[in-house]
N, C-alpha and C positions, 0 to 999 in steps of 0.2 A: 314100322318105318320111322325114320328120324323125323322129329317135329321141331318147329321153331316158332318164335313169337314174332308176328308181323303186325305192323300198325298201319300200313298203307301199301297199296299197289297202284302206282301212277302210270297211266298209259299215254302214249304219244309225247313222251318227254323229249326235249331237244337240247337240254342244258346238262345232261348227265353222260356225255360221251358222244361219239360220232353217230350221225343219222337219227332216225326216229327210234326211241327206246321205250322199253317197259322198265320202270324203276321199282324195285321191291325194297321197301323200307323195313329193316329189322329193328326190334326194340332192344334197348340197353346200350349204355355208353359209359366207359370208365372216366371220361372227361366231364367237366362241368363248366363249359365255356360260358362266360357271362353273356355273350351275344347269340347263343345258340338259337337258330330259327325253328328247331324242332324239339321243344321241351317235352313233347309227348314221347320222345325217343329215349329219354334219359334212363328210365327204369326198365328193367327186364320184364317186369310184371305188367299185365293189363291194368288199366287205370280208368277212373271215371272222370269225364270232362263235363263241366257245367256251362251251358250256354244261357246266360241270364236273360237274353232278349227273347228266349222261347219259354221261360218259366212263367207260369200263370199263378203261382203262389197258392196252389190248391192244397198242399200238405200231404198229397198222396205218398210221396217218397218218405216222409216222416213216419207215416202210419205203417208203411210196409217194411221199413228197415228193422230187421230182427235184433240188431245190436244197439239200437238207440244212438246211432252215430250221426244222425242228421237232425238239425234243428233250424229254426228261423233266427237269424241274427239281424235284427232290425227288419229291413224289407227284403233280405236276401237269404237264400238257402245256404247253410254252412255244414260242412262235414268234418267230423273229428277223426283225423287219420289214425289216432291211437285206438279208436273203437271200430273203425271200418274193417270188415273182414273180406271185402271184395267179393261178396256174394252176387252183386249186381241186381238184386231185387228192385232197387230204386230205379235203375235204368229200364228194366223190363216193364215196369208198371207206370212210368211217367207219361201222362196223357199228352203233354206238350212236347215230348221228345227233347226236353231240355238237358237230360242226362244221357251221356253217350259213353259206351264202353270203347276204349281205345286200346287196341291190341288184341289179337286172337291167335290161338294155337292153330297152325296149319301144317299139313304134311308136305313133303316135297312134291308128291303127285298133285295135290291141290294147287300149289303155286304154279307148277308146270302147266296145269290146265288153263290157267289165266294167261301165262306167257305164250302158249301155242296159238292163242287167238290173234296175236299180233305178228306172227311170222311173215305174212305177206308184206307188212310195212317194213320189216327188217330187210327183206330181199330187195325192195325197191329203193331204199334209202341208204343201205349199208349200215343199218342200225343193229340193235340187239338188246341185251338185258344188262341192267346195272343193279348191283346189289349194294344198297346204301343203308343208312341208319339215322341216328344212333351210330353204333360201331358194329358192322357186320362180323368182325373178327371175334366178337364176344360170343357168337354162336357158331363155332368153327365146324362142327360136324354137319350141322344143317347147311351152312354156307357151302361147304365143299361138295356135299351131295347135289345141291342145286347147280353148282358150277359144272359138275360132271354130267348131270342130266342135260344141261344146255349144250355142252360140248358134244354130246352124242347126236344132237340135232344140228350141229354145225352153226350154232347161234353165237354171235360175238358176245364176249363176256367182259364186263367192267366191274371192278370192285372199288367203291368210294370209301376211303379209310383215313383215319387219323394216324395209322401206323403204330398205335399204342397196343401192342400185343406181344406175346412171346415170339421170339425170332423164328423158332421152329414152325409155329403155326403160320406165320406170314409166308415163309418160304414154301410150305406145303400148299397154301392157297395160290401162290405164284405159279405153281405147276399146272394149275387149272384155270388160269386167268389170262386174258389177252391184253388187258390194259388196267393199270391202277390210276385212279384219281386220288392223289396223295396230298393231304392237307399239311401245310406248314403255317403255323400261327405266330410264332415268335422265335427268334434265335437266342435270346437271353433266357437262360434256364430259370432265373429268379422271377422275371416278369411272366414267363410262360406259366409257371406254377401258380402265380397270383391269380391269373385270369382263367386258367383251365383246371386248376386243382392238381396237376401232375407236372413233373419235370419233363423237359423235351429230350433228355439224353437217349432214352429208349427209342423215341420217334426218329431222331437223327441217325442213330446207329442202325436201325432197321432200314432206313432209306439208303444208307451206304451199302448195306448187304443186298438189298433189292436191286440196286443199280449194278452191282457186280455180277448179278445173275442175269443180266441183260433183259430184265422185265420191261415191258412197255409201261412208261410212267408219264403222267402229266401232273405237275404240281398245281395245287389249288391254294391260293393265297388270299384269304378273306381280309380285306383292308378295313380295319376298325379305327376311325379317327381318334387320335390321341393315345392309341394303344400300340399299334405296330406299323403305322404308316410314316414314321419319321425316317429321315435319310439314313441314319446309322443302321437301323434294322433292315431297311431295304438293301443297303450295300452289303451287309453281313449275309443276307439271304442270297444275293447274287453271287457273292464270293464262294459260299458253301456249295451252291448248285454247280458252279463252274468247275469245281474240283471232282464232281461225281464222274463215274466211269463212262456214263452214256450222255449223249446230247439230251438236254432237258427242255421241256416245254412247260410254260407256266401260265395259268389263267388267273388274272386278277379279278376278285369278286368284290365289287363295291358294296359298302355297307348300306343297308336299307332297314329302317325301323318298321318291319312288318310283323314282328312276332310278339309285340307287347300284349296284345289281346289274348293270345294263346296262353300266356303264363297265367292270366287271371282264371282261365277255365280250369286249370289244375291246382289253383291255390298257391302257385309259385310266385316269387318276387323276381321281376326283371331288373337285374342289377346294373344294366348299362344306363338306365335312365333315358334322358332325351339327348340324342346325339344328332348333329347335322348330317345330311347325306354327303357322300364323298364328292369333293369338288372336281369337276371334269379336268381342269387344268392341272391339278395336283395328280390325278390319276395318270394323265399323259406324261408328266414328269417322272413318275415312278416307273411307268412302262419303258420309257426311254433309258432310264438308269439301268434297269434289269437287262434290257436288250444289249447294253454295252458290255455285258458279261457273256455274250454269245448265246443268249437265250431267246427263244421264240416266245413272244409275250402276246397274250390275248386278253382284252378287257371284256369281261362279261361271261366267260366260261362257255362261249358258243363260237364255233369255228367261223360263223358268218359275221361275228362282230369284228371290230377293227383289230387287225393283227400287226404287230411291230416286227422289225427285220427277222428273217429266218435265222435259226440258230446255226452256228458254225460247229464243225466237229471239235469236240473238246477231248484232249487226251487225258487219261487218268493220271 
């Protein structure tokens, strides 16, 4: 049976599509967004996370590491990634549970066993399953088998994606998906590459193709102060979406600095530094600007949050 690498299964989610949902997070992402809230999703491989507040400085991990990859750096445990072979002996033997393995190989049946526990909540709320990440399209065979298994049980299916994948993969996934949550980060290809590591050309081309196939789509627009919340980028985004074949809905996702501590656990650097939270008045102005392009705009990614005027039918 096809397997995939999963780093979390979140139950009772209400921000990842309609109703109450089970969100399955797959590891691996081809983008390197500076503001990513899930740094544990970047690598396809399982990783070790260190929770310093749980570390009792006993040295057990140093003793048990067969590759001498762990040492004390001052008062903190440090791992040399060049020596670490991901055997996870350190996590298995840590008495304080300060070391945690993030990511595990699961079969489709194992994931479906977790999903089936929540079916009554889907039936009551109009919810279902959301496949997220990372980038779920990086594990296409596993993703499509999960979508097919959910479809056989008449479970509503959402795929949360950056759209950065081969077009043939995306369109095959579309045949098995009820709704896409499709990220748009910046309309300028140079700025997009600076902050994500990739050009936006493939992402925009794939969104055009998806729209022409009449796929269900909600755009997700993470608003990063000083990066993509300026008037020009907002207007360029609205104009692009207005030209798509289908009426488009867009969720504005205000920036929150909640991921900084996560980066430390994996030894990564959080490149955004200190940014202010999104200003409510500025968010309202952005929402009103986008709604002027005939888009239905929601702030917060939740249908119960404030919604701006309903979209009008837009001709291709």
